[in-house]
Structure formats: C-alpha cells, structure tokens
C-alpha positions as CSV (number, residue, x, y, z in Angstrom):
1,M,111.1,64.9,113.5
2,S,112.5,68.0,115.2
3,N,115.9,67.9,116.8
4,Y,114.6,70.3,119.4
5,S,112.7,68.7,122.2
6,G,112.5,71.4,124.9
7,P,109.6,73.6,125.9
8,I,108.1,76.0,123.4
9,F,106.6,79.5,123.7
10,D,104.7,80.0,120.4
11,A,104.4,83.7,119.8
12,H,102.0,83.5,116.9
13,V,98.9,81.2,116.8
14,H,95.4,81.8,115.6
15,T,92.5,80.6,117.7
16,E,89.4,81.1,115.7
17,F,89.2,77.3,115.6
18,A,87.2,77.6,112.4
19,T,87.0,73.9,111.6
20,A,85.7,71.0,113.6
21,G,88.4,69.6,115.7
22,D,90.8,72.6,115.6
23,L,90.6,73.0,119.4
24,E,91.4,69.4,120.0
25,T,94.2,69.5,117.5
26,F,95.6,72.5,119.3
27,K,95.5,70.7,122.6
28,A,97.2,67.7,121.1
29,L,100.0,70.0,119.7
30,K,100.4,71.6,123.1
31,S,101.0,68.2,124.6
32,R,103.2,66.7,121.8
33,F,105.5,69.7,121.6
34,D,105.4,70.9,125.2
35,I,103.9,74.3,124.2
36,R,103.8,75.9,127.6
37,A,102.5,79.3,126.4
38,S,101.4,81.0,123.2
39,I,100.1,84.3,121.9
40,T,97.0,84.6,119.7
41,D,96.5,87.6,117.4
42,S,93.0,86.5,116.4
43,H,90.7,89.5,116.5
44,A,87.9,87.3,117.6
45,P,89.1,84.1,119.3
46,A,86.6,81.3,119.5
47,C,87.2,80.9,123.3
48,N,86.7,83.3,126.1
49,T,89.5,84.9,128.0
50,Q,89.3,82.4,130.9
51,T,89.5,79.4,128.5
52,L,92.4,80.9,126.6
53,Q,94.2,81.5,129.9
54,T,93.6,77.8,130.8
55,L,95.1,76.8,127.5
56,G,98.1,79.1,128.3
57,V,97.2,81.5,125.5
58,G,97.7,85.2,125.8
59,R,95.6,87.5,123.7
60,C,96.6,90.6,121.6
61,A,94.5,93.7,121.2
62,V,94.4,93.6,117.4
63,I,94.3,97.0,115.7
64,A,92.7,96.4,112.3
65,K,91.5,100.0,111.7
66,P,93.3,103.3,112.3
67,D,90.2,104.6,114.1
68,W,90.3,102.1,117.1
69,C,88.3,102.3,120.2
70,H,90.3,103.8,123.1
71,D,88.0,102.9,125.9
72,S,87.6,99.3,124.9
73,L,91.4,98.9,124.6
74,V,92.1,100.5,127.9
75,Q,89.5,98.3,129.6
76,G,91.1,95.2,128.1
77,L,94.6,96.3,129.3
78,V,93.4,97.1,132.8
79,S,91.6,93.8,133.2
80,G,94.5,91.8,131.8
81,V,92.5,90.5,128.8
82,Y,95.2,91.8,126.5
83,V,98.9,91.1,127.0
84,A,100.1,92.9,123.9
85,I,99.0,95.3,121.2
86,K,99.1,94.0,117.6
87,I,99.0,96.6,114.8
88,N,98.1,95.1,111.4
89,L,100.1,97.3,109.1
90,G,99.7,96.5,105.5
91,F,96.2,95.1,106.0
92,M,95.2,98.8,106.7
93,P,96.8,101.4,104.5
94,V,98.6,103.5,107.2
95,Y,102.2,103.8,108.3
96,A,103.2,103.0,111.9
97,D,103.6,106.8,112.5
98,D,100.1,107.7,111.5
99,P,98.8,110.2,114.1
100,R,95.8,108.0,114.8
101,L,98.1,105.2,116.0
102,M,100.4,107.3,118.2
103,R,98.4,106.9,121.3
104,L,98.8,103.2,121.1
105,Y,102.5,103.5,121.9
106,S,101.8,105.6,124.9
107,L,99.4,103.0,126.2
108,A,101.9,100.3,125.6
109,H,104.4,102.1,127.7
110,E,101.8,103.0,130.4
111,F,100.6,99.4,130.8
112,N,104.0,97.8,130.1
113,V,102.9,95.6,127.2
114,P,104.8,95.1,124.0
115,V,103.7,96.2,120.5
116,L,103.6,93.7,117.7
117,L,103.9,95.2,114.2
118,H,102.9,93.1,111.2
119,T,105.7,93.3,108.7
120,G,106.1,92.0,105.2
121,D,103.8,90.0,103.0
122,T,100.2,89.8,104.2
123,G,99.0,86.9,101.9
124,W,96.1,89.2,100.9
125,H,95.8,90.7,97.4
126,R,94.0,93.8,98.7
127,S,96.8,94.8,101.1
128,K,99.2,97.6,100.4
129,L,102.6,96.3,101.2
130,K,104.6,99.6,101.4
131,Y,102.9,100.2,104.8
132,A,104.2,96.9,106.1
133,H,107.9,97.4,105.1
134,P,110.0,97.2,108.3
135,L,112.1,100.3,107.4
136,S,108.9,102.4,107.6
137,M,108.6,101.5,111.3
138,D,112.1,102.6,112.3
139,E,111.2,106.2,113.2
140,V,108.4,105.1,115.6
141,I,110.7,102.6,117.2
142,V,113.4,105.2,117.7
143,D,110.9,107.7,119.2
144,H,109.5,105.2,121.7
145,P,112.6,103.6,123.3
146,Q,110.7,102.5,126.4
147,V,108.3,100.3,124.3
148,S,109.3,96.8,123.2
149,F,108.5,96.0,119.6
150,L,108.2,92.7,117.8
151,L,108.5,92.7,114.0
152,V,106.1,89.9,113.2
153,H,107.3,87.6,110.3
154,S,110.7,89.3,110.4
155,G,109.6,91.4,107.4
156,N,109.3,88.4,105.1
157,P,110.7,88.7,102.4
158,W,112.5,91.8,103.5
159,F,114.6,90.0,106.1
160,T,117.7,92.1,105.7
161,D,115.7,95.3,106.4
162,A,114.0,93.8,109.5
163,A,117.4,92.6,110.7
164,V,118.9,96.1,110.3
165,V,116.1,97.6,112.4
166,A,116.6,95.0,115.0
167,A,120.4,95.3,115.1
168,K,120.2,99.1,115.5
169,N,117.4,99.4,118.0
170,N,117.7,97.8,121.4
171,N,113.9,97.7,121.8
172,V,113.2,95.4,118.8
173,W,112.7,91.7,118.5
174,L,112.0,89.5,115.4
175,D,109.5,86.7,115.1
176,I,109.9,83.9,112.6
177,S,106.2,82.9,112.1
178,S,104.6,81.9,108.8
179,I,107.7,82.3,106.7
180,V,106.7,79.4,104.6
181,E,103.1,78.2,105.0
182,G,101.3,75.0,104.1
183,P,102.7,71.4,104.0
184,L,106.4,71.8,104.2
185,S,106.8,68.1,103.4
186,Q,105.8,69.1,99.8
187,V,108.5,71.8,99.6
188,S,111.8,70.8,98.2
189,P,114.8,70.9,100.6
190,A,116.5,73.4,98.3
191,K,113.5,75.7,98.3
192,L,113.0,75.5,102.0
193,D,116.6,76.3,102.6
194,K,116.5,79.3,100.3
195,L,113.2,80.8,101.6
196,M,113.4,80.0,105.3
197,I,116.5,78.4,106.7
198,Q,119.1,80.6,105.2
199,P,117.2,83.9,106.0
200,I,116.9,82.9,109.6
201,R,120.6,82.0,109.8
202,W,121.5,85.3,108.1
203,M,119.4,87.4,110.5
204,L,121.1,85.7,113.5
205,D,124.5,86.2,112.0
206,Y,123.8,89.9,111.1
207,T,122.2,90.9,114.3
208,D,124.4,88.7,116.5
209,K,121.4,88.8,118.9
210,P,120.1,85.3,119.5
211,D,118.2,86.8,122.5
212,R,116.1,88.9,120.1
213,L,114.8,86.1,117.9
214,I,111.4,84.7,118.9
215,F,109.8,81.5,117.7
216,G,106.3,81.8,116.3
217,S,104.5,79.3,114.0
218,G,101.4,80.9,112.5
219,W,99.4,77.8,113.3
220,P,97.1,76.5,111.8
221,S,98.4,77.8,108.5
222,V,101.7,75.9,108.9
223,D,102.7,72.3,109.1
224,Y,103.7,72.3,112.8
225,P,106.1,69.4,113.0
226,H,108.0,70.3,109.9
227,Y,107.9,74.0,110.8
228,V,109.5,73.4,114.2
229,A,112.1,71.1,112.5
230,A,113.0,73.7,109.9
231,C,113.4,76.4,112.6
232,A,115.6,74.0,114.7
233,K,117.7,73.3,111.6
234,A,118.2,77.1,111.0
235,I,119.2,77.9,114.6
236,D,122.4,76.9,116.3
237,P,121.5,74.2,118.9
238,Q,123.2,76.4,121.6
239,C,120.5,79.0,121.0
240,H,117.5,76.6,120.7
241,S,116.2,77.2,124.2
242,Q,116.5,81.0,123.9
243,V,114.6,81.2,120.6
244,F,112.0,78.5,121.2
245,F,111.1,79.5,124.8
246,E,113.2,81.9,126.9
247,N,113.1,85.0,124.7
248,A,109.3,85.1,124.4
249,T,108.9,84.4,128.1
250,K,110.9,87.5,128.9
251,F,109.3,89.5,126.1
252,F,105.6,88.8,126.9
253,K,105.9,88.3,130.7
254,V,102.8,86.0,130.8
255,I,104.3,82.9,132.4
256,K,104.2,83.1,136.1
257,D,107.0,81.8,138.2
C-alpha cells in the first residue's frame, strides 16, 4: 500500500498491549514494515525493559504530574531504562516553564537525552489545551539550547505555530504521530488531504528542514498501513529515508552501529 519500503524508526508507539494479541500484532508490524526501532511513551509498558529492548523499543520517562520523583528518574537514566524524557503538557495544567519542571531540562542535558513535549490536541475532554500550545514552549527551548526537543504531534492542529518554533530554533524537531487516528480507509481522500497531507507538506516547505521531521505513528490508535502510506504521500520521496528512519536514529541515539 505504501510507496515507501525502507526501514522505519517509529518515534511514537504505545506498549500497554491492552488487548489480547496486541504484542503479536506489534511483532507482525515490525516484520512487515521493517520497523527497526521505536519509542514508547507508555507510562506503564506491559513488558519489562529487557523485553522492550529485545523488541527494539526505547522507553520514555513519562512526566504526568508536575511533582515528579527525582530519584526514580535519575535511577532510570543512569541504568539506561529511559532514553528520553516525555512531558505530558496539556494533560497536566502547567506550562513548560513551570518551576517544578525546570530540573528536567538540566537532567536531559546532563544525561544527553532528548525531551519530548506533548503539543496540541490531547483527545481528552478534561485536558487544558492552552498548556499544550507549541508557542508556550518557545521560551524554555530558547533557554536550553543544549537540549534537543521533539514537539510530539507537531502541535496538531497548530501546525503553523509548531513549524515556526522548529524553523527558528536549531534544537527542535517535529513528530507527525496521531495526526488522524482510527481507520483511515474510512476517511475521504479530500479530508485526509486537508487534515494530514497538506499540513505535513506545509511544515516541510516552511521550515525547509527535512532533517528535522520525524515519523511517528501513535500505534495502536492509528491504521498503520494507511498511516504510513499517507505520510509517504505527504513527503517528497527524496526525503523518505530521512523522515522515516535517519532523523530519529540521530535524534534518539538508540540504534547501535
């Protein structure tokens, strides 16, 4: 279905494996789409660290509350359990520059791991979206130039704002996960073009930084074959290998040579 057939680094999957067969489905997807690595932002993955590593899955330290546990996070970073820090802005009503979060950026610098910031719609009616607007994160990004930041979901639907932040700041990447969820085969071509394909193309044109766009799916909340196909359609074929694999490999540094 997809006109991209190279290796994939999926920067956004969920590994709760909540339903029977999810783990086997994930393994089948890995084989079918040559998914060589992925990143889970599940707060409580169903598998232990060793199993995740065997599956090629790196784990985020998910910050779901502003009062997070310093010792537990440091232990996970020291031991290599965590390969990134994910801050769930919007799900918790604090801005990226909340004083309780500032130590996270210092730890990211100290341990040389990236920071993933949830941006845009959360899909949860109790969330407070102003805290997830990409422009609200610009000051923290500017003040921490040695930290690499990934704007998860590219600010969906504030794609233009996320692109401005990424174009201006050399330490910012954009991920294109979960832009349209559910069975894409049931979404009209015109709607898919408006909501997903054109925004991705616009961000690439505006930033002129194909090396800063990272593929992520959001599996299992997306229709994987159709999602890969839609992303491939949105991206110039000359940039496919960068977006689908190379950019994330450099960003996360979890694939060993």
